[in-house]
N, C-alpha and C positions, 0 to 999 in steps of 0.2 A: 340567424336564429329562426328556425321554422316555427310557424304558428298557424292555427286555424281557429276561426270564430264562426259559429253558426249564426246566420242572420236571423233577425226577428221574423216571426211567421207572417205578421199582418201589417207592420208599419214600414213606411218607405225608407226611413233612416235606420241604418244599422251599423254596427262596428265594421271597420274596414276589413276586407278579406285579405289578410296578410299571408304571404308565404315565405317572407324572409325580412329581417331587419337587423340593423346594427345601430348602436348609439355612440355618440362622441362628444356630447355636451354636458350640461349640468347633471343629468340623471346618470351618466355613464359611471362615475365613481361610486354612486349609490348601488348600482347594479353589481359592480365588482365587489363592493363591500358585502352585499347580500350573499353572493355566492361563496365568498372566501371567509367571511367572519360570521355574519348573522345566522345563516342557516346551519352551519356546523355547530356553533355554540348553542343554538336553540335545540338542536338534536341531542347534544350532550345533556342538556337540562331536562329534556323529555324523558331520557333514560334515568337521569339522576333522581328525578322526582317520582319515578315509578309509573308515569303515565303510559309508557309502552308496555311495561310489565303487566299492567292491568289487563291488556288484551290476552297475554299469555296465561294469566291466572283464570280469566273467564273461559278460555278454551281448555283448561286442565293441564296445560304444559308446565305450569308452575303452580306451586301451592302458596297460599298466603291470603291476606285480607286486602281490601281495596286500598290503594295508595292515594292519599289526599283526602280532602274534605268535601269538595264540591262535586255534585252529580254530573257536571258538564265537563269534567276534565278531558274526556275523549275529544272534545271539540278543538282543544289546543293542538292535538296531533293532526286532526283533519285540516286545520288552517295551515299548519306547517307543510303538509303534503300538497296543498293547493299552491303555496308559494314555490315549492321546488318544481312543481309541474310547469308553472309559467316560465321558469328559466331553465328548463330541463336540458336543452341543447347546450347551454353554457356550462351547466353543472357536469354533464357527461364528459366534457373536454377538460375542465379545470379541476374537478373533484369527483372522479369516478367512484370513490368509496361512498360518497354521499348518495349517488344514484343507486348504488348497490343497497345501501341502507333503506332507501325508499322501497325497493322491491321486497326487502325482508319485512318491513313494517306492514306493508299491504298484505303479505301472507299471514302475519299475526292477526290482522284485523279480520281477514276472511275466515281464519280458523276459529275465531271467537264468535262468529255469527251463529245464532240459534237456527234450528231447522226451519222454523216458520219465518225467518227473516229478521227477527228482533235483534238489536245490537245496541247495548249501552252497558258498559262494564260495571258501573256503579250499581245498577239494579240487578245485574246478573250475579255479580260476586256476593252481594249482600242478600241475595234471594228476596229482594223487596218486591212488593206488588207493582206490577207494571201498569202505567197509564192511570194511576190512582192519585198522583200529585201533579197535575198539570200546571198548577200555579207556580210551584217552586222547583219541580223535578227536572225541568229543562230537557225532557226526553225528545220532544219534537224539535226544539232548538238545536240540540246536538245532532239529531238526524239531518237537519237542514245543512249543517256544515259538512257532514259526511257526503251528502248529495252534491254540494257545490264542489268539494274537493275531487270527487269521483269524475264529475263532468270535465273539470279542468285537466285532470290526469288523462282522461281519454282523448281529449282534443289535442293536447300538446305532446303526448307520448305515443299515441296510436294504440295503446293497450287498453283492454276492457276488463281486466281482473278486478279492479276496485269498482268499476262501474256496475258490474254484475251484483256486487254486494249491496251497493246503494239502491239499485233498482229493486232488488228483492225486498229491501226494507221499506222502500216507498210503496211497493205493492201492498205490503202488510198494513201500512198506515192508511192507504186508500180503502182497504177492506174493513179496517177497524172503525174509522171515524166517518160516520154518515148519519143522516137523519133516520131515526127509527132504530139505530144500533147504539153506538157510543157517541154522545154529544160532548163536544169540548174543543178547546184550542189552547195553545201554549201560553203560559204566562210571559214568555219572552219570545216575541216574533222573530222569525228567521226561516221557518219551514216554508213560508208562503213564497218568497222569491226563489227558493231552491226548487220548489215544485214547478213553478212557471218555467224555469230554465230546463228542467227535466222534460217538460212538454216540448220545448224548442228543440231539444236534442233528439227526442224519440218520435215526435209527432203524435203521441198518445194523449188524447184530450182528457183522459181521466185525471191526469196530473194537474192540468189547468183547472178543471172543475173542483179538485180537492183544495187547491190554493184559494179559489173563490169561496169555498165553504168555510175555510178557516178564517178568512177576513170577515165574512158576514156573520160568523159566530161571535164576534166581539160585541160588547155592549149588553150581554145577557147574563153577566156574572159567572160565566163558565171559566174565565181565565184569571180570577182575582179572589181576594179575600175581602169580606165586607168592611173590616176595620183595618187599623194601621198595618200597612200603608194605604190600603183602600183601593177601590176600582180605578180611580184616576191615575194612580201610579202605574197600573198595568195597561192603561188605555182601554179599559173594559167598562167604562161608565156610560157609554152610549155607542150606537152603531157608527161604523167608520164614516159613512156618508153624512152623518150629523155633526161631526167634529168641526169646530170653528177656530181652534187654537192648538198649538203644540203644547203638550202637558206631560207630566209624569216623568218616568225614567227616560233619560235622553236617548239612550241607545235603543231601548224598546220602541220608543215613539218613531224614531227615524228608520229603523228596520221595518216597522209596519208600513211606513210611507213608501219604502222601497218595494215591498211586496204589492202594495196597492197600485203603484205606478206600473209595475210589471203586468199586473192584471189589466190595467187600462190599455197598455200597449197591445195586448192581444184581443181585447173585447171592445175597447173604445166606449166604455160607459160614461156618459156625460156627467152623471152625478158624481162619479169618482173624480173626474178631472176638476170639477168645480171645487170639490173638497180639497184636493191636492193644491190647487192654486191658492185657496184661502190659507191653508196651513203654511205654505211656503212664504207667503207675504207676512204672516204673523211671525214666523221664525226670523226672517231676514230683516224685518223693520223694527222688531221689538225684543228679540230674545237671543240673538246670535252675537258672539264676540267678534271683534274685528279680525281675529285670527282665523275665523271660520269654526271655532270651537262652539259647542252647545252644551248646556247644563251648568248652571251657576251654583248649584248647591251640593255640598258634600253629603248632606242629609238625603239618603236614598238615591244619590247620583242623579238628581232630578233637575228638570227645567224649572226656573223660578218664575216670578211674576214678570209682567212686561217691564222692561228697562232695568230689571234686577241683574246687573252685570258687574259684580264686585271684581276687583283686580287681584288682590292678594288672596282672597278666599275663593277664587274661581276654581271650579272643579274641571270643567272642560276636558272630560275623559278622552284619551286618544282614540278609543273605539267610537266615541260619538263624532269626532271629526271625520273619521273614516266613513261612518254611516252617512254623514252629511255629504261627503264626496260622492258616495254611491247613489244617494237619492237624486242629487242634482244631475248626475249623468243620465239617469233614467228620464228625468224631466226634460233634458235636452233631446233625447231620442224621441220623446213624445211631441216635441214642439219645434225643434230646430232653432231655438232661441239662444243667443249668446249669454244672456243674463245667468243662465244656469251654469254654463262653463266658466263664467267669471267667478262664481262661488267655488267651483271645483279648483280653479287656480288659486284662489284665496286660501283654501284649505291646504293644498299641496305645499306651497312655499312657506307656510306659517304654522298652522295648527297641527298638521300631519307630521312633518319632518322634525318638529320640536320634540316629538315623542320618542325619538331614538338618538343615541349619542353619535357623534361624528366618527367614532371608532367602531360602531356597529354592534356593540354587545351590552349596552345598558339602556334603560328605558324610563320614561315618565308614564305613570298611569294617569295622573291629572296634570294639567298644563296651566299654571297660574300666569297672570300677566304682570306679576310683581312679586318679589321675594326678598326677604331680609338677609339671605345668604345661608339659610338653614336647609334648603331642599337639596336632596341628593338623588341622583339617578340610581336605579336598582337593576341588577342583572336578571331578576325574575320576580314573580309575585305568586303568592298562594293562589289567588284568583288571577290566572296568567292570560286572560283574554287578549290584552293589548299587544304583547310582543309578537306572537304569530300573526295577529291581525295586521299589524304594520308591515310585517314581512311580506304577506301575500299582497298587500296593496302596493308596496314599492315594486314588487316583482311584476305586477300587472300594469303599471303606469304606461309603458309604451303603447299599449293597446287602446289607450284613450286619445292618442294624438290625432288620429284621423277617423272620420266616419264617412259613409257614402250612401247614396241612393242610386237609382237607375241613371239619373241625369245630373247628379251633383256630387261633389267631393268637398267635405268640410275639413279645414285645418283648424283644429281646436286648441292645441297646445304647441308651443314653439320650443324646439329642441334640435340641436345638431344631430343629424341622423340620416341613415339611408333606409328607405322602406321600399319593398317590392309588393305591389298590390295588384289584385285582379279586379279590373273594372269592366263590367259588361263583357266578361270572358276574354278581355285583352290585358296582358301584363303591362304594367307601367312601373317606372322607377321614380321615386320622389326623394330628392336629396335636399335636406335643410342644412344651411350653414348660418349659425347664429351664436351669439354669446348671451342669449337670453337666459336668465332674467336680468343680467347685469347691463345688457344693452338692448335697445329696441330695434336694431337692424336685423332683418331676416331675409336671407336669400334662399329662394326655392327653385330648384331645377327639376323640371318634369320631362321625362323621356318616354316616348311611346313609339313603338314600331309601326303601328297602324294609326290612321286618323280617328280620333275620338272627339266627339262634341259633347262637352259637359261644362257645367258651371263650377268654377273653383270659388269656394267661400272661405275667406280669410277672416278669422275672428279679430275684431278691433276691441281690445280690452277696455273695460269701463274706466280704467285709470288713464287711458291715452286720450288726451284732449285734442290731439292733432296727429295726422299721419299722412304718408305719401305712398303712392302705389305706382309701380312701373312694370311694364311687360317688355322684355327684351330691350331694356334700356330706354324705353320711351313711355311717356305718360299715356295712360289708357283710361277709357271710359269704364265706369263701374257703377253699380247700384249699392247703396248702403241700406241694408234691410235686416231687421232683427239682430243688430249688432255685428253683422258680417258685411265685408266688402265683397260683392258678388261680381266675379269676372267671367263672362261668357267667352269661350274661345274654342276653335277647332285645334286640338292638340295633336301634333304630329312631329316626329323628330324630337329635338331638344328645345325647350322653351324655358326662359329664365324670368322669374317673378321676383321683384324686390319690394318688400314692405318695410317702410321706415316708421316706427312708432316713436313719437317724441317722448322720451323718458327723462324725467328729472325728479329729484327728491321734492316731496311736498309734505305739508302738514295737514292732518285730518282732525276734525273735531267730532264729538259724539252728540247725540240728541240731548237737549237740556234736561230731559227726565232721568238721564243716567247721572245720578248725583255725584258719584265718585270722580267724575271726569270734568267737573266744572273748572274752567280756566286751564285745562290741559289739552295737549295735542299728541297725536300719534304720528310718527314720521314714517313715510312710505316712499320707496323708490321703485317704480314699476309695480309689480305685484308683491314685492318683499317688504315686510314690516321690519322696523328697526327698534332696538331697545338699547339701554345703557347698562353696562356692568361695571361694578366698582373696580374690578381688576384692571380695566383699561384707563381708569381715571383716578390715579392715586393721589392727586394733588388737591382734591376737594371731595366733599361728601355728596354723593349723587342724590341723596334725599333732599338736599337744599338747592338743587339746580333749577334755574329758570332759563329756558333757552330763547334765543332770538329765532323766530320761526321762518325767516326768509333767507338764511345763509347756510348752505351746506356744500361741502366738497367731497366728491367720491375719490377714495384712495384705494388702489388695489392692495390686497394682502391675502393672508390665509390663516386658518385656525385648524390645528391638527392636520395639516396637509390638504385641507379642503379650501379651494380657491374661493375668494369672496371679495367684496368691497366694503371698506369702512366708510362711514360718513363722519366728517369732521364739521363742527359748528361752533358758534360762539354763544356765550350766555353769562349769567351771573350765579355765583354760589355764595351762600351765607356762611359766615364764620361760626361754625357750630360750637367752637370751644367756649364762646360766651354763654352758652346754655348749660355748661357742665354743672351737674348737681342740682339742676332746676327742671321742674316740669312745667311750672307756670311762672309768669312774672308780669309786672306792669308793662303796658304797651310802650315800646320805645322804637326809635328808628334802628333797624337792624343793619349792621355793616355787611356789605357784600363785596366780592371781588370779581373782576372779569376773568373768565376762564375759557379755554378751548376744550371742548368735550369730544369724545369719540363714541360712536354708536356702532353696533354690530347687528347683523340679521338676527331677528328674534329666534329663528329656528336653531341657531347655533349657540344659544346661551347654555351655561352650566356645563361646559366642556373643558374648563381649565381650573377646576377646583371650585369650591363654594364661594360665591360672591353675590353681593346684593345686586338686584336687577329691577329695572322699571321699563315698562313699555309706554305707558301714558306719562308724559312729561309736562311739568308746569311751564307756562309760557309767559314771556314778559309783555306780550301785546295781545 
């Protein structure tokens, strides 16, 4: 699969310069599912809900009123285009009709664009005043997704028809918003990171300056309303560099952090980095779910107070998990530190993949860590931001596996695959063979026709207490730095690296201030969190289970054709029948029985009908 990623302009670490890759491990069936099920069904829904017709109405090719309620419906189409672009080579071969639909939709988008470059079908069809409702109108947010989709489409297809549309709109935005002309920024951040990426693609500094302007415009009341939900919700209560905690709407907050990190990557402003570090520490030590989800409140989809992490009422929007992944990748590029990739991995195997069904056509908007058996996945939503967002993220995952600089090559994620990379103008082939995340054994073969001297950095995940590293079958000296095992070598011909991460199931506990989790543990094997579903445990009530925390057996299996491992363990369960008809009773010794329980990966729950589920489990010790 051909690919191209433009390197960052000023930082030494950048995405790997790929020119071909294939997958054969954990992610492979998800990529197949994406091309064969997810993207086609989403396309049908984009037509069914009128989102694509809106562009035809805006251009005058169809008559009618705007389809839908939300002014940002166009962004769902743009995210879908971005997803298709990432897997374009695969789609061309397996589903040529889908590739043809892509071309047709881009023509509809181009035809809808105004002469001056403006493009938002909600405001165009309704003849609404433009740029007058920056708080709720999402015009800049939607433009940001157009720009990101257009850049991806240009990079992965080699075509620039959509890119011309996006650049023309971006030029209008740069001309419209500036000091002394129109002051303002969007109530929902997104435009910032897209403009930085447009700068990287074109080299035109005006886009970087515009992103800087939008970030620095926050804290002035330009992107919020004074009362409910108020400036904090929009992260407009103080300038970005004065922020000391993550607050407000979870996706807005994290998208803003993405844009600010992109700005730092290109300008290296020390005040921005200090703020980003403080915000990251606040999120990861006080406000992030163990799944990598963010946002504990359904009320305004917002981040709660420190340690406010309810399980059954968790919101943890799929888009917020994706935003968390995106932000941590940028923080890695800025620092080269594995702690940020650890969070990326935490999100991928837990809070991200939980958002899509194993058959690829149903979704969760929110991702609770506990459910009584009433929650159901949906094929679509009126506010449909999550489905195409998860599609574009899964499509892009291969491009996060490696990163590079002039003298270093980072291995961030482990996945059976073959990658062809250009390193210092020399093509090299990297083949990974692994059963990760079910196994910690990783074999990496590096083949180079010319002698290359560089340091190979292998991420040692935070869950791995012990590991072993060999080069060509022999123990080798290495340095452990920033969470990476650094292996310096002159690479010529074929070299084999073997990394063995000691993977075993373990129990985790949460901070004592997380009141819901007192006396409870979460079970993790490698990066994968496990939960219990009633459907696997018919002989007892899962709400009465107390587990023994030191005995688990990994058993291979599958759910809906997806290969995985069950965890079997022992514990005690209360005889719930003695409580029938009673809510309270005098304290007595409760009768329990010994049981064997079965756990499944959390990201696979709710795929076999509705069933009670718990991630945090009561523990006997």
